[in-house]
MARBAKOL-602574 format. One record per residue: residue in one letter; x, y, z of N, C-alpha, C in turn. Coordinates in steps of 0.001 Angstrom, whole numbers, padded with zeros to 6 digits. Each point is the difference from the previous one (the first is absolute). Example, Ala and Ser with C-alpha at 12.3 -4.5 7.8 and 13.67 -1.06 7.14 Angstrom:
2
NODE  vexkol      nc1      nc2      nc3     cac1     cac2     cac3      cc1      cc2      cc3
NODE       A   013190  -005690   007800  -000890   001190   000000   000900   001200   000000
NODE       S  -000350   001050  -000720   000820   001190   000060  -000770   001090   000730
//
This chain:
204
NODE  vexkol      nc1      nc2      nc3     cac1     cac2     cac3      cc1      cc2      cc3
NODE       M   048821  -019044   002890  -000099   001019  -001034   000520   001329   000523
NODE       K   000631   000764  -000877   000625   001260   000397  -000432   001136  -000923
NODE       V  -000236   001156   000604  -000305   001215  -000759   000976   001088   000413
NODE       L   000590   000668  -000990   000873   001139   000248  -000777   001280  -000282
NODE       L   000009   000916   000957  -000683   001283  -000136   001058   001089  -000082
NODE       V   000003   000755  -001074   001034   001003  -000250  -000491   001382   000395
NODE       N   000733   000647   000905  -000297   001384   000349   000853   000895  -000884
NODE       G  -000619   000607  -001006   000716   000859  -000937   000087   001442   000435
NODE       S  -000320   000263   001252   000106   001361   000530   001357   000206   000649
NODE       P   000574   001202  -000107   001248   000266   000725  -000203   000029   001512
NODE       R  -001249   000096   000436  -000307  -000017   001428  -000325  -001434   000417
NODE       M   000749  -000517   000937  -000158  -001392   000399  -001274  -000244   000810
NODE       D  -000487   001039   000673  -001134  -000187   000894  -001102   001017  -000275
NODE       G  -000284   000213  -001296  -001007   000974  -000385  -001303  -000638  -000443
NODE       C  -000701   000708  -000862  -001335  -000414  -000443   000022  -001307  -000793
NODE       T   000941  -000122  -000927   000080  -001212  -000821   000280  -001222   000867
NODE       N   000924   000152   000920   000330  -001112   000883  -001194  -000401   000859
NODE       R  -000794   000992   000416  -001180  -000316   000819  -000981  -000872  -000779
NODE       A  -000187   000308  -001284  -000879  -000814  -000842   000540  -001419  -000140
NODE       L   001310  -000112  -000199   000616  -001319  -000149  -000082  -000804   001295
NODE       E   000104   000669   001133  -000122  -000695   001282  -001378  -000643   000147
NODE       E  -001026   000698  -000483  -001361  -000541   000092  -000116  -001291  -000813
NODE       I   000617   000000  -001168   000000  -001192  -000856   000815  -001115   000647
NODE       K   001177   000343   000499   000886  -000973   000632  -000701  -000722   001150
NODE       N  -000689   000752   000839  -000679  -000594   001156  -001067  -001007  -000431
NODE       E  -000746   000333  -001048  -001061  -000898  -000468   000568  -001234  -000693
NODE       L   001090   000165  -000735   000631  -001157  -000641   000497  -000990   001049
NODE       E   000573   000531   001052   000502  -000877   001055  -001135  -000749   000688
NODE       K  -001162   000627   000108  -001165  -000689   000551  -000426  -001160  -000885
NODE       E   000298   000116  -001293  -000317  -001053  -000969   001087  -001074  -000051
NODE       G   001006   000128   000856   001082  -000980   000021   001057   000221  -001055
NODE       I   000074   001206  -000547   000966   000313  -001051   001092   000900   000570
NODE       E   001237  -000359  -000244   001136   000804   000447   000043   001296  -000806
NODE       A   000090   001129   000688  -000001   001287  -000677   001116   000880   000542
NODE       T   000765   000608  -000916   001130   000839   000381  -000067   001317  -000746
NODE       I   000164   001108   000727   000060   001317  -000643   001457   000304  -000333
NODE       F   000253   000301  -001269   001341   000288  -000500   000110   001505  -000246
NODE       Q   000946   000635   000684   000203   001445  -000145   001045   000258  -001089
NODE       I  -000374   000766  -001040   000978   000254  -001064   000954   001131   000363
NODE       G  -000351   000801   001007   000895   001064   000429   000015   001196  -000929
NODE       T   001081   000752   000059   000058   001278  -000729   001062   000041  -001088
NODE       N   000838  -001020  -000096   001082   000023  -000987  -000340  -000938  -001151
NODE       N  -000765   000501  -000979  -000480  -000849  -001090   000429   000562  -001355
NODE       Q   001054  -000571  -000526   000530   000375  -001301  -000956  -000423  -001114
NODE       G  -000198   000852  -000975  -000810  -000357  -001154   000743  -000945  -000932
NODE       C  -000751  -000677  -000867   000605  -000895  -000984   000832   000813  -000992
NODE       I   001211  -000483  -000314   000877   000693  -000949   000060  -000731  -001343
NODE       A  -000874  -000997  -000187  -000095  -000718  -001280   001335  -000587  -000449
NODE       C   000780  -000535   000948   001310  -000552  -000348  -000091  -001418  -000545
NODE       G  -001109  -000692   000318  -000170  -001361  -000493   000783  -001051   000756
NODE       S   000680   000397   001059   000826  -000950   000767  -000836  -001128   000589
NODE       C  -001231   000306   000427  -000833  -001022   000656  -000344  -001152  -000943
NODE       K  -000020   000249  -001296  -000298  -001067  -000945   001141  -001010  -000107
NODE       K   001172   000424   000417   001166  -000889  -000042   000236  -000688   001347
NODE       T  -000226   000753   001072   000335  -000505   001333  -001207  -000501   000786
NODE       G  -001212   000405  -000398  -001195  -000405   000726  -000320   000869   001195
NODE       K   000757   001087   000165  -000296   000926   001086   000389   001415  -000418
NODE       C  -000557   000975   000726   000267   001399  -000334   001447   000348   000310
NODE       V   000581   000878  -000803   001383   000402   000174   000199   000756   001308
NODE       F  -001056   000641   000503   000084   000683   001285  -000393  -000978   001099
NODE       N   000933  -000330   000845  -000252  -001008   001033  -000626   000663   001221
NODE       D  -001303   000220  -000082  -000694   000717   001069  -001312  -000692   000335
NODE       K  -001025   000765   000343  -001282  -000540   000432  -000691  -000837  -001072
NODE       V   000240   000301  -001268  -000635  -000762  -001082   000475  -001446   000023
NODE       N   001290  -000216   000065   000532  -001368   000049  -000368  -000690   001304
NODE       E  -000035   000761   001088  -000406  -000564   001285  -001437  -000515  -000073
NODE       F  -000865   000800  -000601  -001399  -000402  -000128  -000143  -001179  -000959
NODE       A   000749   000014  -001091  -000072  -001092  -000975   000337  -001338   000644
NODE       N   000974  -000002   000884   000361  -001234   000706  -001154  -000495   000868
NODE       L  -000699   000918   000640  -001145  -000368   000820  -001172  -000456  -000870
NODE       A  -000115   000598  -001179  -001124  -000303  -000895   000013  -001440  -000492
NODE       K   001165  -000623   000001   000093  -001389  -000452  -000916  -000901   000818
NODE       E  -000108   000275   001294  -000781  -000852   000893  -001385   000571   000291
NODE       A  -000315   001157  -000538  -001288   000640   000268  -001076  -000540  -000943
NODE       D  -001239   000005   000491  -001134  -000476  -000803  -000876   001141  -000509
NODE       G   000116   001168   000613  -000808   001137  -000406   000643   001295   000460
NODE       F  -000488   001120  -000571   000617   001290   000266  -001060   001094   000135
NODE       V   000321   000985   000846  -000790   001221   000079   000983   001157  -000109
NODE       F  -000201   000871  -000977   000874   001149  -000198  -000760   001259   000395
NODE       G   000536   000724   000984  -000670   001193   000500   000807   001258  -000245
NODE       S  -000696   001084  -000347   000694   001264  -000255  -000869   001182   000410
NODE       P   000632   001072   000475  -000741   001246   000166  -000205   000649  -001362
NODE       V  -000879   000969  -000057  -000276   000728  -001238   000815   001293  -000011
NODE       Y   000818   000149  -001033   000753   001243  -000216  -000414   000557  -001365
NODE       Y  -000659   001134  -000028  -000403   000620  -001263  -000767  -000988  -000886
NODE       A  -001012  -000644   000590  -000849  -000967  -000706   000799  -001137  -000611
NODE       S   001069  -000394   000682   000866  -001078  -000478   000640  -000676   001205
NODE       A   000537  -001177  -000214   000717  -000683   001083   001280   000750   000339
NODE       A   000483  -000194   001214   001249   000630   000421   001143  -000394  -000935
NODE       G   000889   000944  -000272   001088  -000246  -000939   000862  -001189   000376
NODE       G   000298  -000134   001289   000812  -001124   000454  -000663  -001332  -000265
NODE       M  -001321  -000028   000138  -000753  -001236  -000244   000060  -000384  -001472
NODE       I  -000150   000974  -000871   000051  -000285  -001440   001387  -000471  -000411
NODE       S   001040   000630   000533   001362  -000466  -000297   000188  -001436   000462
NODE       F  -000507  -000309   001184   000092  -001356   000557  -000738  -000997  -000886
NODE       M  -001216   000317  -000384  -000806  -000938  -000787   000519  -000141  -001424
NODE       D   000462   001086  -000605   000583  -000089  -001342   001136  -001009  -000018
NODE       R   000898   000131   000941   001174  -000876   000033  -000360  -001415   000433
NODE       L  -000925  -000116   000951  -000402  -001324   000461  -000675  -000796  -001106
NODE       F  -000973   000607  -000659  -000760  -000735  -001009   000830  -000258  -001260
NODE       Y   001025   000807  -000242   000847  -000257  -001167   001039  -001076   000301
NODE       S   000558   000031   001208   001094  -000932   000304  -000471  -001320   000613
NODE       A  -001208  -000008   000599  -000432  -001203   000728  -001428  -000396  -000335
NODE       S  -000434   000260  -001219  -001391  -000266  -000378  -000375  -001472   000150
NODE       S   000952  -000909  -000237  -000305  -001434   000073  -000314  -000445   001427
NODE       L   000484   000747   000991  -000258  -000345   001397  -001371   000477   000467
NODE       L  -000618   000849  -000796  -001299   000580   000341  -001135  -000570  -000842
NODE       E   000303  -000432  -001187  -001020  -000431  -000958  -000904  -001100   000565
NODE       G  -001291   000162  -000229  -000974  -000998   000412  -000442   000110   001440
NODE       K   000642   000865   000774  -000339   000150   001411  -000951   001187   000196
NODE       P  -001024  -000141   000839  -000964   001083   000209   000653   001256   000577
NODE       A  -000519   001146  -000424   000514   001271   000498  -001154   000974   000193
NODE       A   000221   000971   000859  -000990   001042   000246   000714   001318   000216
NODE       S  -000690   001089  -000301   000531   001343   000219  -000776   000668   001121
NODE       V   000707   000805   000774  -000605   000793   001064   000566   001414  -000100
NODE       V  -000865   000997   000060   000469   001382  -000063  -000561   000796   001174
NODE       S   000776   000982   000419  -000455   000907   001053   000134   001429  -000502
NODE       C  -000963   000828   000325   000059   001382  -000456  -000713   000926   000979
NODE       R   000323   001271  -000105  -000664   000984   000833  -001400   000298  -000500
NODE       R  -000114   000128  -001361  -001296   000431  -000540  -000326  -000603  -001360
NODE       A   000923   000092  -000972  -000315  -000435  -001366   001215  -000634  -000657
NODE       G  -000219  -000563  -001198   001073  -000643  -000749   000144  -001482   000283
NODE       S  -000883  -000535   000826   000142  -001396   000413  -000275  -000980  -001134
NODE       T  -001057   000237  -000774  -000342  -000979  -001036   001022  -000007  -001130
NODE       E   000605   001161  -000301   001050   000034  -001021   001201  -000822   000447
NODE       T   000356   000137   001273   001132  -000752   000532  -000314  -001490   000066
NODE       F  -001213  -000329   000396  -000452  -001388   000058   000123  -000660  -001372
NODE       S  -000463   000697  -001028   000094  -000517  -001367   001448  -000145  -000446
NODE       Q   000820   000954   000352   001423  -000025  -000365   000690  -001242   000549
NODE       L  -000226  -000307   001259   000642  -001164   000614  -000513  -001309  -000596
NODE       N  -001291  -000062  -000272  -000579  -001238  -000524   000574  -000392  -001356
NODE       K   000472   000966  -000750   000539  -000301  -001334   001241  -000882   000070
NODE       Y   000739   000063   001082   001181  -000862   000138  -000408  -001477   000029
NODE       Y  -001119  -000299   000628  -000427  -001396   000130  -000576  -000533  -001306
NODE       T  -000767   000833  -000692  -000654  -000484  -001219   001006  -000308  -001099
NODE       I   001137   000674   000011   001012  -000272  -001025   000829  -001231   000367
NODE       N  -000189  -000498   001241   000830  -001106   000471  -000818  -001229   000393
NODE       G  -001236  -000092  -000481  -000789  -001210   000213  -000332  -000281   001451
NODE       M  -000250   001041   000784  -000280  -000170   001424  -001474   000301   000280
NODE       P  -000740  -000943   000598  -001396   000271   000350  -000088   001177   000977
NODE       I  -000912   000923  -000279  -000183   001165   000866  -001091  -000287   001018
NODE       V   000319   000203   001267  -000955  -000226   001078  -000744   001299   000283
NODE       S  -001324  -000097   000056  -000822   001185   000220  -000685  -000068   001359
NODE       S  -000638   001096   000370  -000771   000068   001231  -001437   000345  -000371
NODE       K  -000692   000751   000855  -001367   000440  -000289  -000017   001448  -000472
NODE       Y   001202   000589  -000106   000145   001381  -000475   001446   000132  -000442
NODE       W   000357   001156  -000541   001411   000183  -000338   000813  -000025   001283
NODE       N   001171  -000614  -000072   000819  -000224   001196   000717   001289   000403
NODE       Q  -000717   000863   000722   000559   001294   000369  -000429   000392   001407
NODE       V   000902   000732   000651  -000335   000601   001292   000280   001495  -000101
NODE       F  -000749   000772   000789   000149   001440  -000012   000511   000498   001343
NODE       G   000894   000989  -000043   000520   000610   001208   001344   000637  -000252
NODE       N   000289   001029   000777   001297   000668  -000108   000982  -000543   001023
NODE       T  -000527  -000723   000978   000801  -000672   001011  -000616  -001373   000246
NODE       K   000755  -000887   000629  -000562  -001328   000261  -001152   000083   000995
NODE       E   000008   001028   000848  -001116   000197   000923  -001267   000350  -000755
NODE       E   000141   000756  -001073  -001166   000315  -000826  -000484  -001225  -000763
NODE       V   000940  -000851  -000400  -000389  -001247  -000672  -000859  -000850   000924
NODE       E   000266   000040   001289  -000809  -000737   000964  -001471   000405  -000069
NODE       Q  -000257   001239  -000419  -001374   000487  -000091  -000688  -000427  -001299
NODE       D   000801  -000483  -000968  -000568  -000450  -001279  -000489  -001437   000158
NODE       L  -001152  -000152   000594  -000514  -001333   000303  -000265  -000809  -001265
NODE       E  -000472   000654  -001052  -000247  -000730  -001251   001311  -000441  -000635
NODE       G   000997   000862   000050   001298  -000360  -000572   000612  -001210   000685
NODE       L  -000030  -000015   001325   000558  -001131   000738  -000830  -001261  -000214
NODE       N  -001299   000170  -000137  -000870  -001128  -000326   000363  -000581  -001366
NODE       T   000297   000882  -000946   000421  -000438  -001338   001288  -000805   000079
NODE       M   000918   000421   000877   001257  -000735   000175  -000248  -001400   000557
NODE       R  -000901  -000105   000954  -000278  -001314   000606  -000640  -000946  -001016
NODE       I  -000924   000518  -000779  -000640  -000821  -001036   001046  -000451  -001020
NODE       L   000897   000901  -000366   001082  -000339  -000930   000830  -001153   000540
NODE       A   000329   000061   001279   000807  -001058   000620  -000698  -001350  -000085
NODE       H  -001288  -000024   000279  -000738  -001268  -000030  -000122  -000538  -001432
NODE       R  -000105   000894  -000961  -000076  -000451  -001395   001359  -000488  -000497
NODE       M   001068   000617   000476   001334  -000497  -000321   000179  -001395   000576
NODE       A  -000411  -000179   001258   000119  -001314   000638  -000817  -001049  -000749
NODE       W  -001199   000368  -000406  -000878  -000920  -000740   000642  -000430  -001317
NODE       L   000549   000976  -000744   000593  -000332  -001296   001249  -000855   000176
NODE       L   000813   000300   000994   001195  -000808   000242  -000362  -001440   000329
NODE       K  -001050  -000171   000791  -000436  -001349   000357  -000577  -000730  -001208
NODE       C  -000677   000731  -000877  -000518  -000619  -001235   001145  -000450  -000896
NODE       I   001022   000833  -000119   001159  -000356  -000826   000712  -001216   000582
NODE       E   000134  -000035   001318   000642  -001131   000655  -000779  -001291  -000246
NODE       A  -001332   000104   000082  -000839  -001170  -000252   000131  -000460  -001453
NODE       G   000125   000956  -000905   000177  -000344  -001405   001313  -000714  -000254
NODE       K   001051   000446   000676   001307  -000655  -000150  -000069  -001455   000454
NODE       E  -000749  -000239   001066  -000133  -001360   000517  -000707  -000909  -001000
NODE       K  -000812   000585  -000873  -000698  -000771  -001032   000766  -000017  -001324
NODE       G   001191   000570   000006   000836  -000019  -001189  -000315   001076  -001016
NODE       I  -000769   001016   000410  -000322   001097  -000908   001165   000984  -000028
NODE       K   000547   000238  -001182   001171   000851  -000129  -000359   001312  -000707
NODE       L   000875   000972   000175  -000167   001289  -000666   000095  -000198  -001509
NODE       P  -001000   000471  -000761   000062  -000155  -001464   001160   000802  -000575
NODE       E   000646  -000583  -000990   001165   000667  -000587  -000095   000014  -001522
NODE       E   000443   001091  -000562   000151   000118  -001451   001166   000938  -000244
NODE       K   000828  -000324  -000953   001175   000815  -000275  -000412   001405  -000415
NODE       K   000639   000990   000611  -000314   001397  -000286   000602   000422  -001333
NODE       I  -000786   000734  -000777   000464   000537  -001279   000203   001499   000159
NODE       R   001175   000494  -000361   000310   001434   000100   000150   000585  -001398
NODE       T  -000654   001115  -000228   000165   000717  -001266   000256   001478   000298
NODE       N   000670   000657  -000916   000244   001433   000116  -000815   000732  -001063
NODE       F  -000424   001194   000324  -000785   000769  -000967   000900   000556  -001111
NODE       I   001254   000247   000341   000960   000494  -001002   000998  -001104  -000282
NODE       R   000143  -000361  -001249   000870  -001113  -000363   001228   000493  -000786
//
């Protein structure tokens, strides 16, 4: 089983990455392959061109398509972002907008979790913002014993957030548990329930 952990911070080795490392270490103890994926700093927003509906991939051949290729073989996901003005980082939102629009079928039905890091406030707003991507795409949300957040202005300060890191470890074990339950269900022939989606517009 494989889990991809997305660092949506422009800093490769900052607070968000420290939280993801805690999860990665615990997943590996559970026998689950875990990889941290860095989205970097060059993240173009969606231009609503519709090209992905024809080709199956985003028109911008960058980190989004790279991640989508990895997502084919992944069983679960953790998306992490720092808090900017009580919201996820702009680069992370651009990445997720394009990923979920162009590669939603590669993510659907697979467990996902959100992780946020902040200096002081805005964490729960960002946490809620990220979770909305999963609920619109039929992805089970993995929870911990508290909201998945760490506090600190540097990764050294995150080390002092003992409750935050504890929350990350619990999240990892619950992700591992759910993945193993899904795997056991597949062995018994239990499949993801499906029903054709109906789309309506408010203005006709």
